[in-house]
C-alpha positions, 0 to 999 in steps of 0.5 A: 299714763307714762310707765316710766314713773312710780305714782299712786294715784287715787287719792283724788278718787275718794269722793271727798270734796276739798274746802273751798278758800277765797284766796284771790276774789270774794265769793259770789252768788247768783241765783236762778229761777227755772220753770220747770225740772231741773236735772243733775248729771249729763249722761244717758240717764240725764239726756233721756230725761230731759229730752222726755220732758223737752217733748211733753212742754216741760222745761228742762235744765241740766246741771253737770259738773264736767266740761260736757256731757257723758264725762265718764264715757269721754275721760274715765273709759279705756280705748277698746271699750265697747258695749258689752250689749246689743245697741238696741238695748242701750238706745235713748228714747225717740233716736235709735243708733245709726244703722250703720253702727255695729252690734257692740258700738265703741267707746267713741261712737256711742259718745257721738250718739250722745252728743248728737242726741244733745243736739237733736233735742235740743237741750238746755245745760249748765257745764262746770256746776258741781251740785253741793247742796240740793234741799225742798224748800217746803215754804217756797214750795220748790227746790233748792239746789247749791252748786259750785263753778268747777271752771272757775276755781284751782286747786292749792297746795295741800288740796285746798280749793283756791277761787281764781281771781274775779270767778263766780265760785257758787250758784243757786238753782229753783225750780219746782222739780229736780231729777236726780240722773248723777249716775250710778257711777259717780265716783270711783271706788279705791279700797284701802289695802294694807301696805298700800305706802309701802308698794313701790310701783303704780297705782291706779283707778281703772278710770284712769286706764286708757291702754295696754300699750303702757304696761309692755312687759311689765308685771300688772296685777287687776284686783276686780274680776268684773266686765271692766277687770276682765277687759283690761287683763285681756288688754294687757295681755294683748300688749304684751304685759304680764297681767294676775286677775285678782278674785275675791267673791264669786261671779258668774261669767257668761260668753257674750254670745250663743250661737252667734247671737247676744247672751243678753238679747237671748236672756230677754227673749227668754224672759218673757217666755218663761221664769227667771229661774228656768232662764238661768238653768239654761244659760248657766247650763250654755256656759258650762257646755261652752265653757267649761268647769269656772271654778276650776280656774278660780271663778265661783258661781254665786248660788243665785243665778245670773239673771235673778242676781242682776235683778236683786242685787244689780250685780251684773254678770261678766260677758266675756269676750275672750279673757276666759281663754286666755285664763285657761290657757294661762296667759293670764292667773287668777290669784285670791284676795291681796292679804297685804302689799309690798315693796315689789309686790303682794303677798295673797291670803293663801300665802303666795307672794307675787311681784309687780311692776303696777296695780289697777283697782277694777273695784267699781264705782258708786253713787255720790247722792248722798254727799249733796241731797238733803233727803229728807224722805229717807229714800236714799240708802246709805250707798246712794241707791233708791230704797224702793226696788225697781219700777218704782226707784223712779219717784222720790218720797219728797215734794217733786223729786225724781230719780233716773238710771239709779234703779240698777238696771242699766240703760233700759231702765234708765229710759223707763224711768225717763219715760215715767218722769216726764209723764208724771211732770207733765201732767202737774206742769200744764 
């Protein structure tokens, strides 16, 4: 994004689907009967599940709303992104990472790995198919999935969806089994900030942020102190921008490595022997010894330990890659929650006022499952995640409904889901 334009880019991320208007040709619908399972989503969770099903002999079709696999990693991540945990914890089933990959593969390396994975297992896809509805037809004994073809539509004036001449805008798929693998990060969350209409600078979600090179010499406010917000703030500093970071709630910061070993890997090894409270105590003590009192720099720790919090709520601790040192050195400022925006900056809840040229919303993502799934069994909560805690979050309440990668356990959890789903469906298929 050019730094020379005052642009607000967030409305398109709110998740609502514009009304379809058949302006150029009548809509047509095709119906496909699939003898096997249909997976919604071609991210890591969907790929893992499809591969496990195929290896069990169960035909699998992946429906993906974008034009290819891993669209989030390809199009909605920043340039400097690397995996925050070692590659061995991010492998999909039956295919390790190449041996020459570094411990923390970068964005392109991970995308290449996923592309190779899809090719290796000869997975079947239907791209540009956005699922708009899915419901179980009890009379017919199968799932009915309706999609809109996103490749043959375009946005018209006022946000209306216009159909292209002769294009098929909807399809219907029917299958005995439905796997929801649309991801925890299906849609960007853009909070409503008072005064946003008055701010004359640029505002965009972190999913559209690419590099700090676009912000050289500018005052930039990053809203959100998770892994993305912390790393974007560091990236901005490295490109000679002047970043400030909003820290609104307690957060655990851990060093990415302990004595040269991945903190996550150390924690996983400890959990095999010790209870979670003891593991958390060791992690917090080591962090205090290495980084000092984080609360003196605006980062108050939650009452619950980092691994317990991850297990309970899915909230991931920050694995620091150098941002905190810049904060301690005051190269990156920490500010409290925003009270309201002004024409040239922001006023914070403590009363201080600062000027900013741009705002980046590192405010996370959400599931979109409630928008399209007819969840008669009330398996999902209002926020689009299974009500059942992991490890039972992979099997839905309704006949033939399965869920992969929505247990808030990262790729490790998605791999567990994929294997469990394939085992279960394969016993019913033959």
